[in-house]
Steps between C-alpha positions, in 0.01 A plus 500: 500500500285775643621795704340375825702176477818696433439729799418205726813318389717809549361553852570136584854531363568814704363334813699177458745500205669170598171311461372676188814535288367745236324834492236393245311177420627251243431586137254307286798390291670339799174344621428352156855367464482328839156346460580396143760250623243276672320210326153606619277213383650272765486747793303381802655728763724806476628773732625854460740641757507876539183560300505876563235683300428196283693564176600133476180381673295650218692292244464190716121549514491515119667157481356286780205268477214542748622186677857629547580594860691830524674620816621860522749630754537869579634652825358849448153495658345759267628326187390160638150631571482648148605162357223326700243734346639480145555121505234355735551143377873511590622442857712779654761463771739748662826305524670291231736358764197289606424375149479128584281562806267720292475227236391251766225739610375503141526122458773538236766227498743650248518789257556481127649851475612774734539855368697749703566871503668487841827698522695200636835670519358777719415246770721375781667167409285305750173622344635451147593139581164437669314627194704288257448195723123562516486541121693176449275306740182645348573412137410165351789303345600687185286801600598849384618794706482816288640811663623839396796676656684820418840329504657157455602472867249220574634270229734307732242440775227404254730258316550307826128409508383535142606441144511846348350439156531856379560855610316754285557873506203736490616851406144639490466507876611769745758404603584239234474148644636149462242220490627172644318188382598220736393137519502316832789256530393149594749491788729758652 
């Protein structure tokens, strides 16, 4: 990560800590661990929620085919505009709570994978539930939701909608993070 990204991230955190969740961007170790869980050859459409400065987005770009549709979601306008410049072939949206609506605008029926760096437990319960519902509706049957969190507090809510296949721990991130790899349940 470069110093401009770190400064931008820190400013965003200081302005709105509940929506950012960390003072610095995700490490390359965390990004690689998350993206490494997806079976990329079959990916037709993927999304990243809370794309920030693009630490995970960069790893996604290294894996996707030219035909893979990628949707990025980032609330911070400066970071979102930077993502649009850095990843012009990816679509950028401001609000992950409108995931399904954004997919319709892009002509995407369902997603193969959703990656998330959103600090779910910082959000009010209504927003948290809306996001999990949108993620569930957006994924194809058996699709993967891969998210990192700084605690295990989301385990109960996620297990209501997904089969938690694994929870990895990434110590080489600041702060250290848990990576949830969840598969969409057929019915809830």
